C-alpha positions in Angstrom: 136.6 108.1 135.5 135.0 108.1 132.4 132.3 110.8 132.4 129.6 110.6 130.0 126.6 112.6 128.4 123.5 110.9 128.4 119.9 111.2 126.8 116.7 109.7 128.0 113.6 109.8 126.1 110.1 108.8 127.5 107.6 107.8 124.9 104.5 108.7 127.4 106.0 112.1 128.2 107.8 112.4 124.5 110.4 114.3 126.4 114.2 114.5 126.5 116.3 114.2 130.2 119.7 115.4 129.6 122.4 114.7 132.2 126.2 113.7 132.9 127.5 111.4 135.4 130.8 109.2 135.9 129.2 106.0 136.3 125.9 105.8 133.7 124.8 102.1 134.8 124.1 102.9 138.7 122.7 106.2 137.1 120.1 104.9 134.7 119.0 102.8 137.3 118.5 105.7 139.2 116.3 107.5 136.8 114.5 104.1 136.2 113.6 102.6 139.7 114.5 105.6 142.2 111.4 106.2 144.9 112.5 109.6 144.7 108.8 111.8 143.4 110.6 115.0 142.9 113.0 114.1 140.5 111.7 114.5 136.5 112.4 111.4 135.4 109.8 110.1 138.1 107.0 111.0 136.0 107.2 108.0 133.6 108.9 104.5 133.8 109.1 103.8 130.0 112.8 105.9 129.8 115.2 104.6 127.4 118.9 105.5 126.6 118.5 108.2 123.1 122.5 108.7 123.4 125.7 108.4 125.5 128.5 110.6 124.6 131.8 110.0 126.1 133.8 112.6 127.5 137.4 113.1 128.6 136.5 115.0 131.7 133.9 116.1 134.2 134.7 119.8 132.7 134.3 118.7 129.0 131.2 116.7 130.1 129.3 119.6 132.0 130.1 122.4 129.2 128.4 119.7 126.9 125.2 118.8 129.1 124.9 122.7 129.9 125.3 123.5 125.7 122.9 120.9 124.9 120.2 121.5 127.4 120.5 125.5 126.6 119.6 124.8 122.8 115.9 123.8 124.5 115.1 121.8 121.6 113.8 118.4 120.6 114.9 118.9 117.0 118.4 119.9 117.8 118.7 116.6 120.6 117.0 114.7 117.6 119.9 115.7 115.4 122.3 114.3 117.2 121.7 111.4 116.6 121.1 111.9 113.2 124.2 113.5 112.6 127.2 112.5 114.6 129.6 115.7 113.2 127.6 117.6 115.9 129.1 115.6 118.4 132.3 115.6 116.9 132.2 119.6 116.8 131.0 119.6 121.0 133.7 117.6 121.8 136.3 119.6 120.5 135.1 122.7 121.4 134.7 121.6 125.0 138.0 120.2 125.5 
């Protein structure tokens, strides 16, 4: 199974959503088209893929997702795209 950490962005909300999955296409479809109103991504309909990080295992994906969420920083999330070496360090740290 291929796991990945993904970050979605909404211009409308000016917010990021961070998650992990083993089936990115199905998960993205859920965020964009599901009628479940309790989910965070239901608040907007303009979610786009900001970043996707391919991981070697579920354990690694969960660790990286938690690390990014604990940072609680839009600047950090945006820097992941600007400075790919941050992603490489995360992948090495959470093997």
